[in-house]
mmCIF file of the N, C-alpha and C atoms, coordinates in Angstrom:
data_MODEL
# 
_entry.id   MODEL 
# 
loop_
_atom_site.group_PDB 
_atom_site.id 
_atom_site.type_symbol 
_atom_site.label_atom_id 
_atom_site.label_alt_id 
_atom_site.label_comp_id 
_atom_site.label_asym_id 
_atom_site.label_entity_id 
_atom_site.label_seq_id 
_atom_site.pdbx_PDB_ins_code 
_atom_site.Cartn_x 
_atom_site.Cartn_y 
_atom_site.Cartn_z 
_atom_site.occupancy 
_atom_site.B_iso_or_equiv 
_atom_site.pdbx_formal_charge 
_atom_site.auth_seq_id 
_atom_site.auth_comp_id 
_atom_site.auth_asym_id 
_atom_site.auth_atom_id 
_atom_site.pdbx_PDB_model_num 
ATOM 1   N N  . MET A 1 1  ? 32.777  -19.730 -10.281 1.00 0.00 ? 1  MET A N  1 
ATOM 2   C CA . MET A 1 1  ? 30.765  -20.045 -9.392  1.00 0.00 ? 1  MET A CA 1 
ATOM 3   C C  . MET A 1 1  ? 31.068  -18.638 -8.790  1.00 0.00 ? 1  MET A C  1 
ATOM 4   N N  . ASP A 1 2  ? 31.782  -17.838 -8.655  1.00 0.00 ? 2  ASP A N  1 
ATOM 5   C CA . ASP A 1 2  ? 30.909  -16.317 -8.261  1.00 0.00 ? 2  ASP A CA 1 
ATOM 6   C C  . ASP A 1 2  ? 30.117  -16.181 -9.211  1.00 0.00 ? 2  ASP A C  1 
ATOM 7   N N  . TYR A 1 3  ? 29.898  -16.439 -10.442 1.00 0.00 ? 3  TYR A N  1 
ATOM 8   C CA . TYR A 1 3  ? 28.994  -14.757 -11.246 1.00 0.00 ? 3  TYR A CA 1 
ATOM 9   C C  . TYR A 1 3  ? 27.461  -15.442 -10.605 1.00 0.00 ? 3  TYR A C  1 
ATOM 10  N N  . VAL A 1 4  ? 27.657  -17.228 -10.185 1.00 0.00 ? 4  VAL A N  1 
ATOM 11  C CA . VAL A 1 4  ? 26.256  -17.729 -9.298  1.00 0.00 ? 4  VAL A CA 1 
ATOM 12  C C  . VAL A 1 4  ? 26.325  -17.114 -8.554  1.00 0.00 ? 4  VAL A C  1 
ATOM 13  N N  . ALA A 1 5  ? 27.089  -16.492 -7.018  1.00 0.00 ? 5  ALA A N  1 
ATOM 14  C CA . ALA A 1 5  ? 26.148  -15.917 -5.717  1.00 0.00 ? 5  ALA A CA 1 
ATOM 15  C C  . ALA A 1 5  ? 25.887  -14.391 -5.674  1.00 0.00 ? 5  ALA A C  1 
ATOM 16  N N  . ALA A 1 6  ? 26.621  -14.244 -7.431  1.00 0.00 ? 6  ALA A N  1 
ATOM 17  C CA . ALA A 1 6  ? 26.366  -12.729 -7.685  1.00 0.00 ? 6  ALA A CA 1 
ATOM 18  C C  . ALA A 1 6  ? 24.931  -12.208 -8.532  1.00 0.00 ? 6  ALA A C  1 
ATOM 19  N N  . LEU A 1 7  ? 24.410  -13.527 -8.676  1.00 0.00 ? 7  LEU A N  1 
ATOM 20  C CA . LEU A 1 7  ? 23.469  -13.268 -9.165  1.00 0.00 ? 7  LEU A CA 1 
ATOM 21  C C  . LEU A 1 7  ? 21.863  -13.494 -8.557  1.00 0.00 ? 7  LEU A C  1 
ATOM 22  N N  . VAL A 1 8  ? 21.902  -14.618 -7.326  1.00 0.00 ? 8  VAL A N  1 
ATOM 23  C CA . VAL A 1 8  ? 21.240  -14.950 -6.768  1.00 0.00 ? 8  VAL A CA 1 
ATOM 24  C C  . VAL A 1 8  ? 21.323  -14.028 -6.149  1.00 0.00 ? 8  VAL A C  1 
ATOM 25  N N  . PRO A 1 9  ? 21.255  -13.053 -4.956  1.00 0.00 ? 9  PRO A N  1 
ATOM 26  C CA . PRO A 1 9  ? 20.718  -11.977 -4.879  1.00 0.00 ? 9  PRO A CA 1 
ATOM 27  C C  . PRO A 1 9  ? 19.876  -11.456 -5.003  1.00 0.00 ? 9  PRO A C  1 
ATOM 28  N N  . PRO A 1 10 ? 19.672  -10.436 -6.279  1.00 0.00 ? 10 PRO A N  1 
ATOM 29  C CA . PRO A 1 10 ? 18.990  -10.112 -6.950  1.00 0.00 ? 10 PRO A CA 1 
ATOM 30  C C  . PRO A 1 10 ? 17.852  -11.049 -7.760  1.00 0.00 ? 10 PRO A C  1 
ATOM 31  N N  . VAL A 1 11 ? 18.216  -12.464 -7.761  1.00 0.00 ? 11 VAL A N  1 
ATOM 32  C CA . VAL A 1 11 ? 16.631  -13.309 -8.396  1.00 0.00 ? 11 VAL A CA 1 
ATOM 33  C C  . VAL A 1 11 ? 16.025  -13.175 -7.854  1.00 0.00 ? 11 VAL A C  1 
ATOM 34  N N  . VAL A 1 12 ? 16.894  -13.925 -5.966  1.00 0.00 ? 12 VAL A N  1 
ATOM 35  C CA . VAL A 1 12 ? 15.462  -13.828 -4.975  1.00 0.00 ? 12 VAL A CA 1 
ATOM 36  C C  . VAL A 1 12 ? 14.659  -12.355 -4.514  1.00 0.00 ? 12 VAL A C  1 
ATOM 37  N N  . MET A 1 13 ? 15.278  -11.539 -5.176  1.00 0.00 ? 13 MET A N  1 
ATOM 38  C CA . MET A 1 13 ? 14.242  -9.901  -4.824  1.00 0.00 ? 13 MET A CA 1 
ATOM 39  C C  . MET A 1 13 ? 13.599  -9.167  -5.588  1.00 0.00 ? 13 MET A C  1 
ATOM 40  N N  . ALA A 1 14 ? 14.053  -10.567 -7.052  1.00 0.00 ? 14 ALA A N  1 
ATOM 41  C CA . ALA A 1 14 ? 12.516  -10.522 -7.544  1.00 0.00 ? 14 ALA A CA 1 
ATOM 42  C C  . ALA A 1 14 ? 11.765  -10.447 -8.434  1.00 0.00 ? 14 ALA A C  1 
ATOM 43  N N  . VAL A 1 15 ? 12.362  -12.124 -7.807  1.00 0.00 ? 15 VAL A N  1 
ATOM 44  C CA . VAL A 1 15 ? 11.179  -13.350 -7.597  1.00 0.00 ? 15 VAL A CA 1 
ATOM 45  C C  . VAL A 1 15 ? 10.129  -12.697 -6.003  1.00 0.00 ? 15 VAL A C  1 
ATOM 46  N N  . ALA A 1 16 ? 11.336  -11.931 -4.383  1.00 0.00 ? 16 ALA A N  1 
ATOM 47  C CA . ALA A 1 16 ? 9.463   -12.296 -3.687  1.00 0.00 ? 16 ALA A CA 1 
ATOM 48  C C  . ALA A 1 16 ? 9.103   -10.862 -4.043  1.00 0.00 ? 16 ALA A C  1 
ATOM 49  N N  . PHE A 1 17 ? 10.110  -9.863  -5.092  1.00 0.00 ? 17 PHE A N  1 
ATOM 50  C CA . PHE A 1 17 ? 9.424   -8.483  -5.595  1.00 0.00 ? 17 PHE A CA 1 
ATOM 51  C C  . PHE A 1 17 ? 8.114   -8.594  -6.288  1.00 0.00 ? 17 PHE A C  1 
ATOM 52  N N  . ALA A 1 18 ? 8.007   -10.243 -7.295  1.00 0.00 ? 18 ALA A N  1 
ATOM 53  C CA . ALA A 1 18 ? 6.368   -10.218 -7.424  1.00 0.00 ? 18 ALA A CA 1 
ATOM 54  C C  . ALA A 1 18 ? 5.598   -11.069 -7.187  1.00 0.00 ? 18 ALA A C  1 
ATOM 55  N N  . ALA A 1 19 ? 6.074   -11.914 -6.741  1.00 0.00 ? 19 ALA A N  1 
ATOM 56  C CA . ALA A 1 19 ? 5.546   -12.270 -5.358  1.00 0.00 ? 19 ALA A CA 1 
ATOM 57  C C  . ALA A 1 19 ? 4.186   -11.207 -4.291  1.00 0.00 ? 19 ALA A C  1 
ATOM 58  N N  . LEU A 1 20 ? 4.889   -10.442 -4.138  1.00 0.00 ? 20 LEU A N  1 
ATOM 59  C CA . LEU A 1 20 ? 4.017   -9.082  -3.040  1.00 0.00 ? 20 LEU A CA 1 
ATOM 60  C C  . LEU A 1 20 ? 4.003   -8.519  -4.020  1.00 0.00 ? 20 LEU A C  1 
ATOM 61  N N  . VAL A 1 21 ? 3.308   -7.997  -5.726  1.00 0.00 ? 21 VAL A N  1 
ATOM 62  C CA . VAL A 1 21 ? 2.844   -7.904  -6.288  1.00 0.00 ? 21 VAL A CA 1 
ATOM 63  C C  . VAL A 1 21 ? 2.145   -8.431  -6.797  1.00 0.00 ? 21 VAL A C  1 
ATOM 64  N N  . VAL A 1 22 ? 1.368   -10.079 -6.705  1.00 0.00 ? 22 VAL A N  1 
ATOM 65  C CA . VAL A 1 22 ? 0.230   -9.937  -6.745  1.00 0.00 ? 22 VAL A CA 1 
ATOM 66  C C  . VAL A 1 22 ? -0.148  -10.532 -5.709  1.00 0.00 ? 22 VAL A C  1 
ATOM 67  N N  . THR A 1 23 ? 0.009   -10.613 -4.753  1.00 0.00 ? 23 THR A N  1 
ATOM 68  C CA . THR A 1 23 ? -1.067  -10.907 -3.638  1.00 0.00 ? 23 THR A CA 1 
ATOM 69  C C  . THR A 1 23 ? -1.171  -9.028  -3.289  1.00 0.00 ? 23 THR A C  1 
ATOM 70  N N  . ILE A 1 24 ? -0.821  -8.136  -3.287  1.00 0.00 ? 24 ILE A N  1 
ATOM 71  C CA . ILE A 1 24 ? -1.103  -7.309  -3.586  1.00 0.00 ? 24 ILE A CA 1 
ATOM 72  C C  . ILE A 1 24 ? -2.544  -7.040  -4.424  1.00 0.00 ? 24 ILE A C  1 
ATOM 73  N N  . VAL A 1 25 ? -1.773  -7.073  -5.760  1.00 0.00 ? 25 VAL A N  1 
ATOM 74  C CA . VAL A 1 25 ? -3.304  -7.232  -6.867  1.00 0.00 ? 25 VAL A CA 1 
ATOM 75  C C  . VAL A 1 25 ? -4.515  -8.519  -6.250  1.00 0.00 ? 25 VAL A C  1 
ATOM 76  N N  . LYS A 1 26 ? -4.672  -9.517  -5.842  1.00 0.00 ? 26 LYS A N  1 
ATOM 77  C CA . LYS A 1 26 ? -5.191  -10.006 -5.360  1.00 0.00 ? 26 LYS A CA 1 
ATOM 78  C C  . LYS A 1 26 ? -5.663  -9.967  -4.505  1.00 0.00 ? 26 LYS A C  1 
ATOM 79  N N  . SER A 1 27 ? -5.338  -8.605  -4.000  1.00 0.00 ? 27 SER A N  1 
ATOM 80  C CA . SER A 1 27 ? -6.388  -8.568  -2.426  1.00 0.00 ? 27 SER A CA 1 
ATOM 81  C C  . SER A 1 27 ? -7.615  -7.175  -3.169  1.00 0.00 ? 27 SER A C  1 
ATOM 82  N N  . GLN A 1 28 ? -7.095  -7.162  -4.117  1.00 0.00 ? 28 GLN A N  1 
ATOM 83  C CA . GLN A 1 28 ? -7.941  -5.445  -4.168  1.00 0.00 ? 28 GLN A CA 1 
ATOM 84  C C  . GLN A 1 28 ? -9.439  -6.494  -4.078  1.00 0.00 ? 28 GLN A C  1 
ATOM 85  N N  . GLY A 1 29 ? -10.000 -5.475  -4.187  1.00 0.00 ? 29 GLY A N  1 
ATOM 86  C CA . GLY A 1 29 ? -11.614 -5.430  -4.353  1.00 0.00 ? 29 GLY A CA 1 
ATOM 87  C C  . GLY A 1 29 ? -12.083 -6.262  -3.286  1.00 0.00 ? 29 GLY A C  1 
ATOM 88  N N  . GLY A 1 30 ? -13.054 -7.094  -3.542  1.00 0.00 ? 30 GLY A N  1 
ATOM 89  C CA . GLY A 1 30 ? -13.748 -8.327  -3.687  1.00 0.00 ? 30 GLY A CA 1 
ATOM 90  C C  . GLY A 1 30 ? -14.793 -7.859  -2.902  1.00 0.00 ? 30 GLY A C  1 
ATOM 91  N N  . ALA A 1 31 ? -15.158 -8.600  -1.516  1.00 0.00 ? 31 ALA A N  1 
ATOM 92  C CA . ALA A 1 31 ? -16.575 -8.715  -0.669  1.00 0.00 ? 31 ALA A CA 1 
ATOM 93  C C  . ALA A 1 31 ? -16.269 -7.816  0.586   1.00 0.00 ? 31 ALA A C  1 
ATOM 94  N N  . ASN A 1 32 ? -15.010 -7.491  0.838   1.00 0.00 ? 32 ASN A N  1 
ATOM 95  C CA . ASN A 1 32 ? -14.899 -5.960  1.058   1.00 0.00 ? 32 ASN A CA 1 
ATOM 96  C C  . ASN A 1 32 ? -14.107 -4.844  1.030   1.00 0.00 ? 32 ASN A C  1 
ATOM 97  N N  . LYS A 1 33 ? -14.088 -4.400  -0.307  1.00 0.00 ? 33 LYS A N  1 
ATOM 98  C CA . LYS A 1 33 ? -14.204 -3.654  -1.407  1.00 0.00 ? 33 LYS A CA 1 
ATOM 99  C C  . LYS A 1 33 ? -14.888 -2.182  -0.526  1.00 0.00 ? 33 LYS A C  1 
ATOM 100 N N  . ALA A 1 34 ? -16.158 -2.190  -0.068  1.00 0.00 ? 34 ALA A N  1 
ATOM 101 C CA . ALA A 1 34 ? -17.139 -1.567  0.445   1.00 0.00 ? 34 ALA A CA 1 
ATOM 102 C C  . ALA A 1 34 ? -16.950 -1.052  1.516   1.00 0.00 ? 34 ALA A C  1 
ATOM 103 N N  . LYS A 1 35 ? -16.310 -2.102  2.731   1.00 0.00 ? 35 LYS A N  1 
ATOM 104 C CA . LYS A 1 35 ? -16.263 -1.632  4.096   1.00 0.00 ? 35 LYS A CA 1 
ATOM 105 C C  . LYS A 1 35 ? -14.944 -0.662  4.484   1.00 0.00 ? 35 LYS A C  1 
ATOM 106 N N  . GLU A 1 36 ? -13.598 -1.382  3.067   1.00 0.00 ? 36 GLU A N  1 
ATOM 107 C CA . GLU A 1 36 ? -12.073 -0.737  3.153   1.00 0.00 ? 36 GLU A CA 1 
ATOM 108 C C  . GLU A 1 36 ? -12.884 0.821   2.477   1.00 0.00 ? 36 GLU A C  1 
ATOM 109 N N  . ASP A 1 37 ? -13.593 1.051   1.317   1.00 0.00 ? 37 ASP A N  1 
ATOM 110 C CA . ASP A 1 37 ? -13.613 1.890   0.809   1.00 0.00 ? 37 ASP A CA 1 
ATOM 111 C C  . ASP A 1 37 ? -14.121 2.779   2.189   1.00 0.00 ? 37 ASP A C  1 
ATOM 112 N N  . ALA A 1 38 ? -15.044 2.211   2.605   1.00 0.00 ? 38 ALA A N  1 
ATOM 113 C CA . ALA A 1 38 ? -16.323 3.303   3.654   1.00 0.00 ? 38 ALA A CA 1 
ATOM 114 C C  . ALA A 1 38 ? -15.217 3.782   5.166   1.00 0.00 ? 38 ALA A C  1 
ATOM 115 N N  . ILE A 1 39 ? -14.053 2.732   5.281   1.00 0.00 ? 39 ILE A N  1 
ATOM 116 C CA . ILE A 1 39 ? -13.234 3.382   5.886   1.00 0.00 ? 39 ILE A CA 1 
ATOM 117 C C  . ILE A 1 39 ? -12.302 4.695   5.733   1.00 0.00 ? 39 ILE A C  1 
ATOM 118 N N  . VAL A 1 40 ? -11.765 4.393   4.591   1.00 0.00 ? 40 VAL A N  1 
ATOM 119 C CA . VAL A 1 40 ? -11.015 5.518   4.599   1.00 0.00 ? 40 VAL A CA 1 
ATOM 120 C C  . VAL A 1 40 ? -11.318 6.697   4.457   1.00 0.00 ? 40 VAL A C  1 
ATOM 121 N N  . ASP A 1 41 ? -12.720 6.795   3.398   1.00 0.00 ? 41 ASP A N  1 
ATOM 122 C CA . ASP A 1 41 ? -13.057 7.854   3.303   1.00 0.00 ? 41 ASP A CA 1 
ATOM 123 C C  . ASP A 1 41 ? -13.912 8.724   4.611   1.00 0.00 ? 41 ASP A C  1 
ATOM 124 N N  . ALA A 1 42 ? -13.917 7.711   5.243   1.00 0.00 ? 42 ALA A N  1 
ATOM 125 C CA . ALA A 1 42 ? -14.067 8.234   6.872   1.00 0.00 ? 42 ALA A CA 1 
ATOM 126 C C  . ALA A 1 42 ? -12.793 8.669   7.385   1.00 0.00 ? 42 ALA A C  1 
ATOM 127 N N  . ALA A 1 43 ? -11.502 8.495   7.595   1.00 0.00 ? 43 ALA A N  1 
ATOM 128 C CA . ALA A 1 43 ? -10.551 8.391   8.208   1.00 0.00 ? 43 ALA A CA 1 
ATOM 129 C C  . ALA A 1 43 ? -10.171 10.425  7.492   1.00 0.00 ? 43 ALA A C  1 
ATOM 130 N N  . LEU A 1 44 ? -10.331 10.727  5.749   1.00 0.00 ? 44 LEU A N  1 
ATOM 131 C CA . LEU A 1 44 ? -9.760  11.352  5.515   1.00 0.00 ? 44 LEU A CA 1 
ATOM 132 C C  . LEU A 1 44 ? -11.265 12.710  5.523   1.00 0.00 ? 44 LEU A C  1 
ATOM 133 N N  . ALA A 1 45 ? -12.884 11.901  5.544   1.00 0.00 ? 45 ALA A N  1 
ATOM 134 C CA . ALA A 1 45 ? -13.201 13.212  5.870   1.00 0.00 ? 45 ALA A CA 1 
ATOM 135 C C  . ALA A 1 45 ? -12.835 13.357  7.614   1.00 0.00 ? 45 ALA A C  1 
ATOM 136 N N  . ARG A 1 46 ? -12.343 13.037  9.085   1.00 0.00 ? 46 ARG A N  1 
ATOM 137 C CA . ARG A 1 46 ? -11.970 12.769  9.736   1.00 0.00 ? 46 ARG A CA 1 
ATOM 138 C C  . ARG A 1 46 ? -10.536 14.216  10.165  1.00 0.00 ? 46 ARG A C  1 
ATOM 139 N N  . ALA A 1 47 ? -9.541  13.832  8.363   1.00 0.00 ? 47 ALA A N  1 
ATOM 140 C CA . ALA A 1 47 ? -8.688  15.238  8.346   1.00 0.00 ? 47 ALA A CA 1 
ATOM 141 C C  . ALA A 1 47 ? -9.114  16.170  8.019   1.00 0.00 ? 47 ALA A C  1 
ATOM 142 N N  . GLU A 1 48 ? -9.518  16.043  6.713   1.00 0.00 ? 48 GLU A N  1 
ATOM 143 C CA . GLU A 1 48 ? -10.080 17.531  6.566   1.00 0.00 ? 48 GLU A CA 1 
ATOM 144 C C  . GLU A 1 48 ? -10.788 17.958  7.987   1.00 0.00 ? 48 GLU A C  1 
ATOM 145 N N  . ALA A 1 49 ? -11.116 17.876  8.812   1.00 0.00 ? 49 ALA A N  1 
ATOM 146 C CA . ALA A 1 49 ? -12.737 18.819  9.384   1.00 0.00 ? 49 ALA A CA 1 
ATOM 147 C C  . ALA A 1 49 ? -11.410 19.018  10.445  1.00 0.00 ? 49 ALA A C  1 
ATOM 148 N N  . ALA A 1 50 ? -10.106 17.941  10.540  1.00 0.00 ? 50 ALA A N  1 
ATOM 149 C CA . ALA A 1 50 ? -9.375  18.765  11.674  1.00 0.00 ? 50 ALA A CA 1 
ATOM 150 C C  . ALA A 1 50 ? -8.810  19.197  10.730  1.00 0.00 ? 50 ALA A C  1 
ATOM 151 N N  . SER A 1 51 ? -8.160  19.495  10.019  1.00 0.00 ? 51 SER A N  1 
ATOM 152 C CA . SER A 1 51 ? -7.700  20.576  9.311   1.00 0.00 ? 51 SER A CA 1 
ATOM 153 C C  . SER A 1 51 ? -7.508  22.087  9.206   1.00 0.00 ? 51 SER A C  1 
ATOM 154 N N  . ALA A 1 52 ? -9.538  21.824  8.503   1.00 0.00 ? 52 ALA A N  1 
ATOM 155 C CA . ALA A 1 52 ? -10.148 23.551  8.839   1.00 0.00 ? 52 ALA A CA 1 
ATOM 156 C C  . ALA A 1 52 ? -10.828 23.352  10.073  1.00 0.00 ? 52 ALA A C  1 
ATOM 157 N N  . ALA A 1 53 ? -10.839 22.728  11.257  1.00 0.00 ? 53 ALA A N  1 
ATOM 158 C CA . ALA A 1 53 ? -11.102 23.734  12.201  1.00 0.00 ? 53 ALA A CA 1 
ATOM 159 C C  . ALA A 1 53 ? -10.209 24.067  12.876  1.00 0.00 ? 53 ALA A C  1 
ATOM 160 N N  . LYS A 1 54 ? -8.872  23.635  12.674  1.00 0.00 ? 54 LYS A N  1 
ATOM 161 C CA . LYS A 1 54 ? -7.510  24.359  13.255  1.00 0.00 ? 54 LYS A CA 1 
ATOM 162 C C  . LYS A 1 54 ? -7.785  26.210  12.580  1.00 0.00 ? 54 LYS A C  1 
ATOM 163 N N  . PRO A 1 55 ? -7.114  27.205  13.547  1.00 0.00 ? 55 PRO A N  1 
ATOM 164 C CA . PRO A 1 55 ? -7.215  28.629  13.039  1.00 0.00 ? 55 PRO A CA 1 
ATOM 165 C C  . PRO A 1 55 ? -5.838  28.721  12.420  1.00 0.00 ? 55 PRO A C  1 
ATOM 166 N N  . ALA A 1 56 ? -6.767  29.659  11.277  1.00 0.00 ? 56 ALA A N  1 
ATOM 167 C CA . ALA A 1 56 ? -5.584  30.499  10.238  1.00 0.00 ? 56 ALA A CA 1 
ATOM 168 C C  . ALA A 1 56 ? -4.793  30.904  11.212  1.00 0.00 ? 56 ALA A C  1 
ATOM 169 N N  . ASP A 1 57 ? -3.078  30.414  11.059  1.00 0.00 ? 57 ASP A N  1 
ATOM 170 C CA . ASP A 1 57 ? -2.131  31.207  11.265  1.00 0.00 ? 57 ASP A CA 1 
ATOM 171 C C  . ASP A 1 57 ? -2.147  32.685  10.182  1.00 0.00 ? 57 ASP A C  1 
ATOM 172 N N  . ALA A 1 58 ? -1.600  34.237  11.031  1.00 0.00 ? 58 ALA A N  1 
ATOM 173 C CA . ALA A 1 58 ? -1.206  35.578  9.676   1.00 0.00 ? 58 ALA A CA 1 
ATOM 174 C C  . ALA A 1 58 ? -0.785  35.862  10.453  1.00 0.00 ? 58 ALA A C  1 
# 
């Protein structure tokens, strides 16, 4: 029975990881995709503007 106890945690973790991947894949796209993309684009633009506004160290 020790082999069952040794195999249960990896099997549980594998099932949980597979469920996580399925959830992530299913949540991609959809009605909010354009809104999410706009939020990410705005955040990237702010980060680029902030890094461009810093004076260069020479």
